[in-house]
C-alpha positions as CSV (number, residue, x, y, z in Angstrom):
1,M,34.0,20.5,-14.8
2,I,30.7,21.8,-13.5
3,E,30.3,25.2,-11.8
4,L,28.2,24.6,-8.7
5,P,26.7,27.7,-6.9
6,A,26.6,27.6,-3.1
7,E,24.0,29.3,-0.9
8,D,26.7,31.7,0.4
9,G,27.1,33.1,-3.2
10,T,30.4,31.4,-3.9
11,V,31.0,29.1,-6.9
12,T,33.0,25.9,-7.0
13,R,34.4,24.2,-10.1
14,Y,33.5,20.5,-9.4
15,R,34.9,17.5,-11.2
16,P,32.1,14.8,-11.3
17,N,32.8,11.1,-10.6
18,R,33.4,9.1,-13.7
19,E,32.8,5.6,-12.4
20,P,29.7,4.4,-10.6
21,R,30.1,2.9,-7.1
22,S,29.5,-0.8,-7.0
23,F,26.5,-1.7,-4.9
24,T,25.0,-5.2,-4.7
25,R,21.3,-5.2,-5.7
26,D,19.3,-7.6,-3.6
27,S,15.5,-7.5,-3.5
28,T,15.0,-9.8,-0.5
29,P,13.8,-8.1,2.7
30,F,16.2,-7.2,5.4
31,R,16.3,-9.8,8.2
32,S,17.1,-7.9,11.4
33,R,15.1,-4.7,10.8
34,S,11.8,-3.7,9.3
35,V,12.5,-0.7,7.1
36,L,9.6,1.1,5.4
37,A,10.8,3.7,2.9
38,A,8.2,6.5,2.3
39,A,8.3,7.2,-1.4
40,P,7.6,10.5,-3.2
41,V,5.3,10.8,-6.2
42,V,6.2,12.4,-9.6
43,G,3.8,14.9,-11.2
44,D,2.5,14.6,-14.7
45,P,4.2,17.4,-16.7
46,L,0.9,18.2,-18.5
47,A,-1.3,18.2,-15.5
48,P,-2.5,21.4,-13.7
49,N,-0.1,20.9,-10.8
50,E,0.0,24.5,-9.8
51,P,1.7,25.9,-6.6
52,F,-0.5,25.4,-3.5
53,G,-3.6,25.0,-5.5
54,P,-6.6,23.0,-4.4
55,P,-6.4,19.3,-4.2
56,L,-6.5,17.8,-7.7
57,G,-9.9,16.2,-8.5
58,P,-10.8,13.2,-10.5
59,P,-9.8,11.6,-12.8
60,P,-6.7,10.6,-10.9
61,A,-4.7,10.1,-14.1
62,Q,-4.4,13.9,-14.4
63,A,-2.3,14.2,-11.3
64,L,0.7,11.9,-11.6
65,D,3.1,10.5,-14.0
66,W,2.3,6.9,-13.1
67,D,5.2,5.3,-14.9
68,A,7.7,7.6,-13.2
69,T,6.0,7.3,-9.8
70,L,6.0,3.5,-9.9
71,A,9.6,3.5,-11.1
72,V,10.6,5.1,-7.8
73,R,8.9,2.3,-6.0
74,R,10.5,-0.4,-8.1
75,E,13.9,1.0,-7.3
76,L,13.2,0.8,-3.6
77,W,11.9,-2.8,-3.9
78,S,15.0,-3.8,-5.9
79,H,17.1,-3.0,-2.8
80,G,14.8,-4.8,-0.4
81,F,12.9,-1.9,1.1
82,T,9.2,-2.0,2.0
83,V,7.5,1.0,0.3
84,A,5.4,3.2,2.6
85,E,2.7,4.5,0.3
86,G,0.2,7.3,0.5
87,L,1.8,9.3,3.3
88,D,2.8,13.0,3.4
89,T,5.9,12.1,1.3
90,A,3.4,11.3,-1.5
91,H,1.8,14.7,-1.2
92,R,-1.1,13.3,0.7
93,G,-3.3,16.2,1.7
94,A,-0.9,18.6,-0.1
95,G,-1.9,18.3,-3.7
96,L,-3.1,14.7,-3.7
97,D,-6.7,14.0,-2.7
98,W,-8.2,10.7,-1.6
99,P,-9.4,9.5,-5.1
100,T,-5.9,10.0,-6.5
101,T,-4.3,8.4,-3.4
102,A,-6.7,5.4,-3.7
103,E,-5.6,5.0,-7.3
104,L,-2.0,5.3,-6.2
105,I,-2.4,2.5,-3.6
106,R,-4.1,0.2,-6.1
107,R,-1.4,0.8,-8.8
108,T,1.3,0.2,-6.2
109,G,-0.4,-3.0,-5.2
110,A,-0.5,-4.2,-8.7
111,A,3.2,-3.4,-9.2
112,A,4.1,-5.1,-5.9
113,A,2.3,-8.2,-7.0
114,E,4.3,-8.2,-10.2
115,T,7.7,-7.7,-8.6
116,G,7.2,-9.5,-5.2
117,G,7.7,-6.2,-3.4
118,R,6.2,-5.4,0.0
119,F,4.3,-2.2,0.8
120,A,2.3,-0.5,3.5
121,A,-0.2,2.3,2.9
122,G,-1.7,5.2,4.9
123,V,-5.2,5.0,6.2
124,W,-6.6,8.4,7.0
125,T,-9.8,10.5,6.7
126,D,-8.9,13.1,4.0
127,Q,-12.1,12.4,2.0
128,L,-13.9,14.4,4.7
129,D,-14.2,18.2,4.4
130,P,-11.5,19.5,6.8
131,F,-13.5,22.7,7.5
132,S,-16.7,21.0,8.7
133,P,-17.5,19.1,11.9
134,H,-18.1,15.3,11.5
135,T,-19.8,12.8,13.8
136,R,-17.8,9.9,15.2
137,D,-19.7,7.5,12.9
138,A,-18.8,9.5,9.8
139,V,-15.1,9.6,10.8
140,V,-15.0,5.9,11.5
141,A,-16.7,5.2,8.1
142,A,-14.0,7.3,6.4
143,Y,-11.3,5.2,8.1
144,E,-13.1,2.0,7.1
145,E,-13.5,3.1,3.5
146,Q,-9.7,3.7,3.2
147,L,-8.8,0.6,5.2
148,D,-10.8,-1.5,2.8
149,V,-8.9,-0.1,-0.2
150,V,-5.6,-0.8,1.6
151,N,-6.7,-4.3,2.5
152,E,-7.8,-5.1,-1.1
153,A,-4.5,-3.8,-2.5
154,G,-2.6,-6.2,-0.3
155,A,-0.9,-3.5,1.8
156,Q,-0.1,-3.4,5.4
157,P,-2.2,-0.5,6.9
158,I,-0.6,2.5,8.5
159,I,-3.5,4.0,10.6
160,Q,-2.8,7.7,10.9
161,A,-4.1,9.9,13.6
162,G,-6.5,12.5,12.2
163,T,-7.9,15.8,13.3
164,P,-11.5,14.8,12.5
165,L,-11.3,12.0,15.0
166,A,-9.8,14.3,17.6
167,A,-12.8,16.7,17.1
168,A,-15.4,13.9,17.2
169,V,-14.1,11.7,20.1
170,Q,-13.4,12.9,23.6
171,S,-12.7,10.1,26.0
172,P,-9.9,7.5,26.2
173,E,-12.6,4.8,26.1
174,E,-14.0,6.1,22.8
175,Y,-10.5,6.1,21.2
176,A,-9.9,2.6,22.5
177,E,-13.2,1.4,21.0
178,V,-12.6,3.1,17.6
179,Y,-9.0,1.8,17.3
180,A,-10.0,-1.7,18.4
181,G,-12.6,-1.8,15.6
182,L,-10.2,-0.6,13.0
183,L,-7.6,-3.1,14.0
184,R,-10.1,-6.0,13.8
185,R,-11.0,-4.8,10.3
186,S,-7.3,-4.8,9.2
187,A,-6.2,-7.8,7.1
188,K,-2.6,-7.5,8.4
189,P,-1.0,-6.3,11.6
190,A,-1.1,-2.5,11.3
191,V,1.2,0.4,12.2
192,L,-0.3,3.1,14.4
193,H,1.0,6.5,13.3
194,W,0.6,9.4,15.8
195,L,1.9,12.9,15.0
196,L,2.0,15.0,18.1
197,P,0.5,18.5,18.5
198,E,3.9,20.0,18.0
199,W,3.5,19.1,14.3
200,V,-0.3,18.9,14.0
201,P,-2.0,21.3,16.4
202,G,-5.4,19.7,15.7
203,H,-4.1,16.6,17.5
204,A,-4.2,18.3,20.9
205,G,-6.3,16.1,23.1
206,Y,-5.7,13.0,21.1
207,W,-6.3,9.7,23.0
208,G,-8.7,11.7,25.3
209,H,-6.1,13.8,27.2
210,Q,-4.7,17.3,26.8
211,D,-1.7,16.4,29.0
212,P,1.0,14.7,26.9
213,Q,2.0,12.2,29.5
214,A,-1.7,11.1,30.1
215,A,-2.2,10.9,26.3
216,T,0.9,8.6,26.1
217,E,-0.4,6.4,28.8
218,A,-3.8,6.0,27.0
219,F,-2.0,5.3,23.7
220,L,0.1,2.6,25.3
221,A,-3.0,1.1,26.8
222,V,-4.5,0.8,23.3
223,V,-1.3,-0.8,22.0
224,A,-1.2,-3.3,24.9
225,D,-4.9,-4.3,24.5
226,N,-4.4,-4.9,20.7
227,A,-0.8,-6.0,20.6
228,D,-1.6,-9.1,18.5
229,R,-3.0,-6.9,15.7
230,I,-0.3,-4.2,15.8
231,D,3.0,-4.6,14.0
232,G,4.4,-1.3,15.3
233,V,4.0,2.3,16.1
234,K,5.4,5.6,14.9
235,V,5.2,8.6,17.2
236,A,6.8,12.0,16.2
237,P,8.3,14.4,16.9
238,L,10.3,12.8,19.7
239,S,13.9,13.4,20.9
240,P,16.1,10.3,20.5
241,E,16.0,9.9,24.3
242,A,12.2,10.1,24.4
243,E,11.9,7.7,21.5
244,V,14.1,5.1,23.3
245,A,12.1,5.5,26.5
246,L,8.8,5.0,24.7
247,R,10.2,2.1,22.7
248,R,11.2,0.3,25.9
249,R,7.6,0.4,27.1
250,L,6.1,-1.3,24.1
251,P,4.7,-4.8,24.4
252,A,7.0,-7.6,23.2
253,G,6.8,-8.0,19.5
254,V,5.5,-4.4,18.8
255,R,8.1,-2.4,16.9
256,F,8.9,1.3,17.2
257,Y,9.3,2.8,13.7
258,T,11.7,5.8,13.9
259,G,11.2,8.6,11.4
260,D,14.2,10.6,12.8
261,Y,16.3,12.3,10.1
262,D,19.3,13.1,12.3
263,T,20.2,10.2,14.6
264,Y,18.5,7.4,12.7
265,T,21.6,5.3,12.4
266,D,22.0,5.1,16.2
267,L,18.3,4.5,16.8
268,I,18.3,1.6,14.2
269,A,21.5,0.2,15.6
270,G,20.0,0.2,19.0
271,D,21.5,-0.9,22.3
272,E,21.5,-3.8,24.7
273,Q,17.8,-3.3,25.4
274,G,16.5,-3.1,21.9
275,H,16.4,-1.1,18.7
276,S,14.1,1.0,16.5
277,D,12.9,-0.1,13.1
278,A,12.3,2.6,10.5
279,L,9.5,4.4,8.6
280,S,11.0,7.3,6.8
281,P,11.6,9.0,3.5
282,V,15.3,9.3,4.3
283,F,16.1,6.1,2.5
284,T,14.8,7.0,-0.9
285,P,17.8,9.0,-2.1
286,I,20.4,6.7,-0.4
287,A,18.7,3.3,-1.1
288,P,21.8,1.4,-2.5
289,L,24.0,2.6,0.3
290,A,21.4,2.2,3.1
291,A,20.6,-1.3,1.8
292,E,24.2,-2.3,1.9
293,A,24.5,-1.1,5.5
294,L,21.3,-2.8,6.6
295,R,22.6,-6.1,5.2
296,T,25.8,-5.6,7.1
297,L,23.6,-5.1,10.2
298,D,21.8,-8.4,9.4
299,T,25.2,-10.1,10.0
300,G,25.4,-8.6,13.5
301,D,28.2,-6.2,12.6
302,T,26.8,-3.0,14.3
303,D,30.1,-1.1,14.1
304,S,30.4,-1.5,10.3
305,F,26.7,-0.7,9.9
306,R,27.2,2.6,11.7
307,K,30.2,3.5,9.6
308,Q,28.5,2.6,6.3
309,L,25.2,4.4,6.9
310,G,27.0,7.3,8.6
311,Q,28.4,8.2,5.2
312,A,25.0,9.5,4.2
313,H,24.4,11.8,7.2
314,E,25.6,14.9,5.5
315,L,23.3,14.4,2.5
316,S,20.3,13.5,4.7
317,A,20.8,16.6,6.9
318,H,21.0,18.7,3.7
319,L,17.9,17.3,2.1
320,F,15.8,17.6,5.3
321,Q,17.1,21.0,6.4
322,G,14.4,23.3,7.6
323,P,12.9,24.8,10.7
324,G,12.9,22.6,13.8
325,R,13.2,18.8,13.2
326,S,11.1,18.9,10.1
327,T,10.8,20.6,6.8
328,L,8.0,21.0,4.3
329,F,10.0,20.7,1.2
330,F,12.2,17.7,1.6
331,K,10.4,15.9,-1.2
332,T,11.9,18.3,-3.8
333,G,15.4,16.9,-3.2
334,L,14.1,13.3,-3.3
335,V,12.5,13.7,-6.7
336,F,15.5,15.7,-8.0
337,L,18.0,13.0,-7.1
338,S,15.7,10.3,-8.6
339,W,15.8,12.3,-11.9
340,L,19.6,12.8,-11.8
341,S,19.9,9.1,-11.1
342,G,18.0,8.2,-14.2
343,H,15.2,6.5,-12.4
344,I,12.7,9.0,-13.9
345,G,12.7,11.0,-17.1
346,H,11.9,14.5,-15.8
347,F,11.8,16.7,-12.7
348,R,8.2,17.8,-12.3
349,M,6.2,17.6,-9.1
350,V,2.7,17.9,-7.6
351,W,2.0,21.5,-6.4
352,A,4.9,22.6,-8.6
353,E,7.1,21.7,-5.7
354,H,10.1,21.3,-8.0
355,G,10.5,25.0,-7.5
356,A,10.4,24.8,-3.7
357,R,14.2,24.6,-3.2
358,S,16.8,27.0,-4.4
359,V,19.2,26.2,-7.2
360,P,22.2,26.2,-4.8
361,H,20.4,23.8,-2.5
362,L,19.8,21.3,-5.3
363,A,23.4,21.8,-6.6
364,Q,24.7,20.8,-3.2
365,A,22.4,17.8,-3.1
366,Y,23.9,16.7,-6.5
367,R,27.5,17.1,-5.2
368,L,26.9,15.2,-2.0
369,A,25.2,12.4,-3.8
370,D,27.9,12.3,-6.4
371,E,30.6,12.2,-3.8
372,L,28.9,9.1,-2.3
373,G,28.8,7.4,-5.6
374,L,25.0,7.1,-5.6
375,F,24.4,7.8,-9.3
376,P,24.2,4.6,-11.4
377,D,25.3,6.6,-14.4
378,P,27.5,9.5,-13.2
379,E,27.8,10.9,-16.7
380,L,24.0,11.2,-17.1
381,A,23.8,12.8,-13.7
382,A,26.5,15.3,-14.6
383,H,24.8,16.1,-17.9
384,R,21.4,16.6,-16.2
385,I,22.7,18.8,-13.4
386,A,24.6,21.0,-16.0
387,R,21.4,21.3,-18.1
388,F,19.4,22.2,-14.9
389,L,21.9,24.8,-13.9
390,D,22.0,26.3,-17.3
391,L,18.2,26.5,-17.7
392,S,18.1,28.0,-14.2
393,G,20.1,31.0,-15.2
394,F,23.6,29.7,-14.2
395,P,25.3,29.0,-17.6
396,Q,27.6,26.0,-17.9
397,E,30.4,25.5,-20.4
398,G,29.6,23.1,-23.2
399,I,25.8,23.4,-22.8
400,G,24.1,24.6,-26.0
401,R,21.5,27.3,-25.8
């Protein structure tokens, strides 16, 4: 038995699962949906990964535990997911600088080539000083530098909106010219990634308009003009209703990649007029279960898909809980569950974010994952959660001190 503390101060004696749930491991991509799983990184325990410190400088090897970080990606590939690399889930701009991110993309590319896995990678401008103004040419050069790294690594580019471009470019025509040039340079059809000002205030005026509706129209015009070079788009935050409305306006063949944490099952299942694909970190902790559900969807059985993936909603809601529709510290639970699952050998994170969630929060994450049968070795998971609780000041029976 394990004594699990709750956030309301109560304690529950919990009996862990003894037998792992049987999931079929299949590395072939899903047929009916494109699913990009944004993967977290694992910090090097001996690196100076201090809380909210400045971005780590070169050499990149000081920042990450490369073996553990790549193990998380191999686990996703083994279930058929495409890895979405170098996004905020990988601490991009929050402890990981561009040199480290470039090394991460290169190493992921090498691992993908070894395993046959697919991956996409973020293209941004974080090598620029965020506190200084930059010319349009400098911003475009930054995008191009990163795009070349992504192309060379064999990844699909995810071209991310950036505040330096918003500061340097004013008119819709200029945005159209910049994006057309980047898309021509891309070796593979790209994903356009646009975070709205609700999440990134510096994106106010993006696409050349302060008015949200006018900005959306300019964005859709860029997509329509370059549809043959665009795999899909991700726009967030959007309500499910707004996502469906925008999805229905995309040109034929251009996907909408949902990043929703709450209603992702319904959005992926879709309706008579279409469906969303997915680009999200939500799949990392539930990869075996989600893969099984997505393969059910491949057969056309939407009802069973909803039922299977719906089992994970409580765990997803817990891991991503926070203000509004987003939370800063969801990555903590992702790495914690990877450690409990035995995919990685320790629980240390960039920016010391392993300390960003409370002990009761992580105890509940363990319980929900264990109840779903997500741990390949339930006894290892039980041992590790007991050790974690004991070392966190919540003594457990049978744990030596």
